[in-house]
RODO-2510 file (C-alpha; in nm, 4 decimals, decimal comma):
residues 86
     n   res          X          Y          Z
     1     m     6,0808     3,2357     0,5016
     2     s     5,9780     3,4419     0,1950
     3     k     5,8271     3,3526    -0,1104
     4     i     6,1895     3,4256    -0,2856
     5     d     6,3661     3,1955    -0,0624
     6     i     6,1358     2,8869    -0,0991
     7     m     6,1660     2,9497    -0,5293
     8     r     6,5588     2,9726    -0,4642
     9     k     6,5793     2,6355    -0,2692
    10     l     6,2898     2,4435    -0,5274
    11     t     6,5061     2,5750    -0,8114
    12     s     6,8479     2,4614    -0,6761
    13     r     7,0228     2,1993    -0,8630
    14     k     7,0616     1,9717    -0,5723
    15     f     6,7008     1,9820    -0,4772
    16     l     6,6174     1,9115    -0,8551
    17     e     6,8838     1,5963    -0,8762
    18     a     6,7171     1,4803    -0,5380
    19     v     6,3832     1,4860    -0,6705
    20     f     6,4762     1,3356    -0,9901
    21     i     6,6837     1,0476    -0,8806
    22     q     6,3714     0,9610    -0,6629
    23     i     6,1610     0,9682    -0,9757
    24     v     6,4340     0,7567    -1,1515
    25     c     6,4354     0,4806    -0,8990
    26     l     6,0593     0,4848    -0,8741
    27     v     5,9977     0,4456    -1,2310
    28     t     6,2606     0,1760    -1,2900
    29     a     6,1451    -0,0196    -0,9832
    30     f     5,7834    -0,0240    -1,1622
    31     g     5,9479    -0,1341    -1,4839
    32     m     6,0555     0,1105    -1,7128
    33     d     6,4100     0,0768    -1,8651
    34     a     6,6620     0,2477    -1,6266
    35     h     6,8629     0,4269    -1,9071
    36     l     6,5409     0,5923    -2,0469
    37     a     6,4442     0,6848    -1,7406
    38     q     6,7841     0,8691    -1,6949
    39     v     6,7423     1,0204    -2,0238
    40     i     6,4069     1,1797    -1,9762
    41     a     6,5104     1,2987    -1,6117
    42     s     6,8590     1,4703    -1,7542
    43     l     6,6455     1,6567    -2,0393
    44     v     6,3711     1,7829    -1,7867
    45     i     6,6687     1,9075    -1,5548
    46     m     6,8022     2,0775    -1,8508
    47     g     6,4836     2,2489    -1,9497
    48     v     6,4290     2,3640    -1,5517
    49     v     6,7976     2,4979    -1,5572
    50     a     6,7629     2,6699    -1,8930
    51     v     6,4254     2,8323    -1,7745
    52     a     6,5418     2,9233    -1,4049
    53     y     6,8656     3,0919    -1,5888
    54     i     6,6664     3,2984    -1,7961
    55     y     6,4197     3,4133    -1,5451
    56     t     6,7256     3,4975    -1,2991
    57     e     6,8780     3,7194    -1,5789
    58     g     6,6103     3,8836    -1,6596
    59     k     6,5171     3,9761    -1,2902
    60     v     6,9322     4,0497    -1,3081
    61     d     6,8455     4,3108    -1,6171
    62     a     6,5387     4,4834    -1,4992
    63     s     6,7087     4,5628    -1,1418
    64     r     7,0474     4,6878    -1,3170
    65     q     6,8119     4,9262    -1,5523
    66     a     6,6015     5,0307    -1,2357
    67     v     6,9593     5,1263    -1,0551
    68     e     7,0695     5,3256    -1,3954
    69     l     6,7131     5,5030    -1,4429
    70     i     6,7634     5,6375    -1,0671
    71     e     7,1065     5,7349    -1,1269
    72     t     7,0491     5,8946    -1,4445
    73     e     6,7312     6,1256    -1,3183
    74     p     6,8294     6,4955    -1,2496
    75     d     6,8589     6,6067    -0,8940
    76     p     6,5305     6,7915    -0,8595
    77     v     6,6937     7,0639    -0,5898
    78     s     6,9732     7,1480    -0,8045
    79     e     6,7286     7,2517    -1,1006
    80     d     6,5790     7,5005    -0,8742
    81     v     6,8853     7,6646    -0,7654
    82     e     6,9704     7,9790    -0,9736
    83     e     7,3255     8,0092    -1,0381
    84     v     7,4626     8,3263    -0,9058
    85     q     7,6844     8,5136    -1,1463
    86     p     7,9751     8,7609    -0,9932
***
């Protein structure tokens, strides 16, 4: 399993929800107000999702720009060939 696969699994919404549900349950079990724990967990999830989205879009934009650069580079072989005029 590559590093990218691990990061994708750790930042999946299902995994994050499962982790934060466990945190909310533990915090509630030790005396914190359930509503406050849910609000805090929701804010953290929103932040993580926003950061993951920004990071992912940055990677997509970078790869798209790399492809565009490759497509716009002149072909070195065709530049060296002289055109024959009849």
